[in-house]
C-alpha positions in Angstrom: 107.3 85.8 101.1 107.6 89.4 102.2 110.2 92.2 102.7 111.0 93.8 106.1 111.8 97.5 105.8 113.5 99.2 108.7 112.0 102.7 109.1 113.9 103.7 112.3 113.6 107.5 111.9 111.6 110.1 109.9 114.2 112.5 108.5 114.7 114.0 105.0 116.6 111.0 103.7 114.2 108.3 105.1 111.2 110.3 103.9 112.3 110.2 100.3 114.2 106.9 100.2 112.1 104.7 102.6 108.8 106.1 103.8 107.3 107.5 100.6 108.4 104.6 98.4 107.1 102.0 100.9 103.7 103.8 101.4 103.3 104.1 97.6 104.2 100.4 97.1 101.6 99.3 99.7 98.9 101.8 98.3 99.5 100.4 94.8 98.8 96.8 96.0 102.3 95.6 96.6 101.4 93.9 100.0 104.6 92.0 100.5 106.0 94.7 102.9 106.3 94.8 106.7 107.6 98.0 108.3 109.5 97.8 111.5 111.0 100.7 113.7 113.8 98.7 115.2 115.6 95.4 114.6 114.4 93.8 117.8 110.9 93.6 116.3 112.3 90.9 114.1 113.0 88.5 117.0 109.4 87.2 117.2 108.9 87.1 113.4 108.9 83.9 111.3 111.9 84.7 109.2 111.4 81.7 107.0 108.7 83.9 105.3 111.1 86.8 104.7 112.9 87.3 101.4 114.6 90.7 101.9 115.4 93.1 104.6 115.8 96.8 103.6 118.1 98.9 105.8 118.4 102.7 105.4 122.1 103.5 105.4 123.1 101.8 108.7 122.1 98.9 110.9 123.0 99.5 114.6 124.2 95.9 115.2 126.9 95.0 117.7 128.3 92.6 115.2 127.5 93.1 111.6 128.8 89.8 110.4 126.8 88.0 113.0 123.6 89.9 111.8 124.4 88.7 108.3 124.9 85.2 109.5 121.4 85.2 111.2 119.8 86.5 108.0 121.4 83.8 105.9 120.8 81.0 108.4 117.1 81.9 108.7 116.1 81.9 105.0 119.1 83.2 103.0 117.5 86.6 103.4 119.0 89.2 101.1 120.2 92.3 102.9 119.4 95.4 100.9 121.1 98.7 102.1 119.8 102.0 100.8 122.5 104.7 101.0 122.0 108.2 99.8 125.2 110.0 100.8 128.9 109.3 100.9 130.1 108.1 104.3 132.9 110.6 104.8 131.8 114.2 105.5 133.7 117.3 104.4 136.1 118.5 107.1 134.2 121.8 107.4 131.0 120.0 108.4 130.2 120.3 112.1 129.5 116.6 112.3 132.8 115.6 110.7 134.5 114.1 113.9 131.3 112.3 114.9 131.0 110.7 111.5 134.7 109.8 111.3 134.6 108.0 114.7 131.1 106.5 114.6 128.5 107.0 111.9 130.7 106.7 108.8 132.3 103.6 110.2 128.9 102.0 110.9 127.8 102.8 107.4 130.8 101.1 105.9 130.3 98.0 108.1 126.6 97.9 107.0 127.5 98.2 103.3 130.1 95.4 103.6 127.4 92.9 104.7 125.0 94.0 102.0 123.9 91.7 99.2 122.3 94.6 97.3 122.9 98.4 97.6 120.3 100.9 96.4 121.8 104.3 95.7 120.5 107.3 93.7 123.9 108.3 92.2 126.2 106.8 89.6 129.1 108.6 91.3 128.2 107.2 94.8 127.7 103.8 93.2 131.3 103.8 92.1 132.5 104.3 95.7 130.1 101.6 97.0 131.5 99.1 94.5 135.0 99.8 95.8 133.9 99.3 99.4 131.5 96.3 98.8 132.7 94.6 95.6 130.5 91.5 96.1 127.3 93.5 96.5 124.9 94.1 93.6 124.6 97.9 93.2 121.2 99.2 91.8 120.6 102.8 90.8 117.3 103.9 92.4 116.9 107.6 91.6 115.2 110.0 94.1 111.6 110.7 93.2 108.5 112.6 94.2 105.0 111.5 94.9 103.0 114.1 93.0 99.8 113.1 94.8 101.2 114.2 98.2 99.7 117.5 99.3 103.0 119.4 99.6 103.8 118.7 95.9 100.4 119.5 94.5 100.1 123.2 95.3 100.0 126.0 92.7 102.3 129.0 92.6 101.2 132.1 94.4 100.8 134.7 91.6 103.2 137.6 91.7 104.5 140.1 89.2 108.0 140.2 90.8 110.7 137.6 90.1 111.2 135.5 93.3 114.4 133.6 94.0 114.7 130.9 96.6 117.3 128.9 98.6 116.0 125.8 100.4 119.1 124.2 101.7 119.2 122.5 105.1 122.1 122.8 107.6 125.9 122.5 106.9 125.8 124.3 103.5 127.5 127.6 104.4 130.5 126.8 102.1 128.1 125.9 99.3 126.2 129.2 99.7 129.5 131.0 99.4 129.8 129.7 95.9 127.1 132.2 94.8 129.2 135.2 95.8 126.2 137.5 95.5 123.8 139.3 97.8 120.1 140.0 97.0 119.5 143.5 98.2 116.7 144.9 96.2 115.6 141.5 95.0 113.1 139.0 96.4 114.7 136.0 98.0 113.0 133.3 100.1 115.7 131.6 102.2 115.7 128.9 104.8 116.4 130.6 108.1 119.2 128.3 109.4 122.9 128.6 109.7 124.1 132.0 108.3 122.2 131.8 104.9 119.9 134.7 105.4 122.7 137.1 106.4 125.1 135.9 103.7 122.5 136.3 101.0 120.7 139.3 102.4 117.5 137.5 101.9 114.3 139.5 102.0 112.1 136.6 103.2 113.6 134.3 105.9 111.7 131.0 105.9 111.4 129.0 109.1 112.7 125.4 108.9 109.6 123.1 108.8 108.9 119.4 109.1 109.6 117.0 106.2 105.8 116.7 105.4 105.4 120.4 104.7 108.8 121.7 103.5 107.9 121.9 99.8 105.3 124.5 100.5 108.0 127.2 100.1 108.2 126.4 96.4 104.8 128.1 95.8 106.6 131.4 96.4 109.7 130.7 94.3 110.2 131.2 90.6 114.0 130.4 90.5 115.7 128.0 92.8 119.4 128.6 93.7 121.3 125.3 94.0 124.9 126.1 94.9 127.3 123.2 95.6 131.0 123.3 96.2 133.0 120.7 94.3 134.2 117.8 96.6 133.8 114.1 96.8 130.9 114.2 99.3 128.9 116.7 97.2 129.6 114.9 93.9 128.1 111.8 95.5 124.8 113.6 96.3 121.6 113.0 94.3 119.9 115.5 92.0 116.9 115.8 94.4 116.8 119.6 94.3 116.3 119.5 90.6 113.6 116.9 91.0 111.8 119.1 93.5 112.1 122.1 91.2 110.7 120.2 88.3 107.6 119.0 90.1 106.9 122.5 91.4 107.3 124.4 88.2 110.5 126.1 89.4 113.5 127.1 87.3 117.0 126.4 88.6 120.4 128.1 88.7 122.9 125.6 89.9 126.6 125.0 90.3 128.4 123.4 87.4 129.3 120.3 89.3 128.0 116.7 89.6 125.2 115.8 90.1 123.6 118.9 88.5 125.8 119.2 85.4 124.8 115.6 84.6 121.1 116.6 84.1 121.1 120.2 83.2 121.6 121.3 79.6 122.8 124.9 80.2 120.3 127.4 78.9 117.6 124.8 78.1 116.4 123.3 81.4 118.5 125.3 83.8 121.5 127.6 84.2 124.9 126.2 85.3 127.5 128.5 86.9 131.2 128.0 87.7 132.2 131.4 89.0 130.6 134.2 91.1 130.6 136.2 87.9 128.5 133.6 86.2 126.1 133.5 89.1 125.8 137.3 89.0 125.0 137.2 85.3 122.5 134.4 85.6 120.7 136.1 88.5 120.6 139.6 87.0 119.6 138.5 83.5 116.8 136.2 84.7 113.2 137.2 83.9 109.8 135.8 84.6 109.5 134.6 81.0 112.9 132.9 81.0 112.2 131.3 84.3 108.9 129.8 83.0 110.7 128.4 79.9 113.5 126.8 82.0 110.9 125.4 84.4 108.8 123.9 81.6 111.9 122.2 80.1 113.0 120.9 83.5 109.6 119.4 84.0 110.0 117.6 80.6 113.3 116.2 81.9 112.0 114.8 85.2 108.3 114.7 85.8 107.5 111.4 84.0 110.7 109.5 84.9 110.9 110.6 88.5 107.3 109.9 89.6 107.5 107.7 92.6 105.4 105.0 90.9 107.8 104.8 87.9 110.9 104.6 90.2 109.3 102.0 92.4 109.3 99.7 89.4 113.0 99.4 90.0 112.5 98.6 93.6 109.9 95.9 92.8 112.1 94.2 90.3 115.0 94.2 92.8 112.8 92.8 95.6 111.2 90.2 93.4 114.7 88.9 92.5 115.1 88.1 96.2 111.9 86.1 96.2 113.0 84.3 93.1 116.4 83.4 94.6 114.9 81.8 97.7 112.3 79.8 95.6 115.1 78.6 93.3 117.4 77.5 96.2 114.5 75.7 97.8 113.7 73.6 94.8 
């Protein structure tokens, strides 16, 4: 019995939630996985040998209920949906209308045919349970593969205190939460949207591919993690904290979920609720303080968020699918 995993695109979400976990499982000797790029590859497969099919967020089926019927008729195959974000975007997001009409609706239809849903967030899990009450919801946290090249670099030595912002697109409102500009300070900032101008960053960083993006952390002592409080953001994972922990980087973050759920203020990070608190946290930060915060953040995350450790949750979930089929066949 094996599991089919749909890896239809290599983006940030699929990299962390599908590709890296699957590669690590296979490299660790878990050989019960078959990767496919699109569903039509399943047509010629012997589905009586399949126990699970893992779908990242959405399956582009014309009829989702019919797809579920095919899976059940073939071998009572369990449909596992991995969802990393809430399916309703904020209205200020440039993709809001597209998601409202198409993507968000497809995600909801996919979740409603799921037997199991993997999600990294307790808050998101709550909304999943409301939408798909019959599905088993399993918390599978985001993790890092420390053996991957981009996570194994050492910090570039520097006497100056270096701040960093590594957000992707659609975070202008989140950046506004900081309410501070960095003239006279060193700030490495992704050069997308209006972030560089808003923060007056000294070092614009070109957006790079998913296999190299963590390289920027070698020049950052303190990561800025602003997040506006709303449902979509509260459903996000704590991935930025995980990235910081594995790269020896301190964090200053907004005092909202998911960050407030993991940061003990002043011990393994700094939480800020107002621009005044952001200003104080930035201006009182030192190299020594950053190293202490980073070391404690590593204690919080490095052991528990190693991809091998988190994959134990996936293996247990996948094996339950095999056990179910064997039991029903007896």
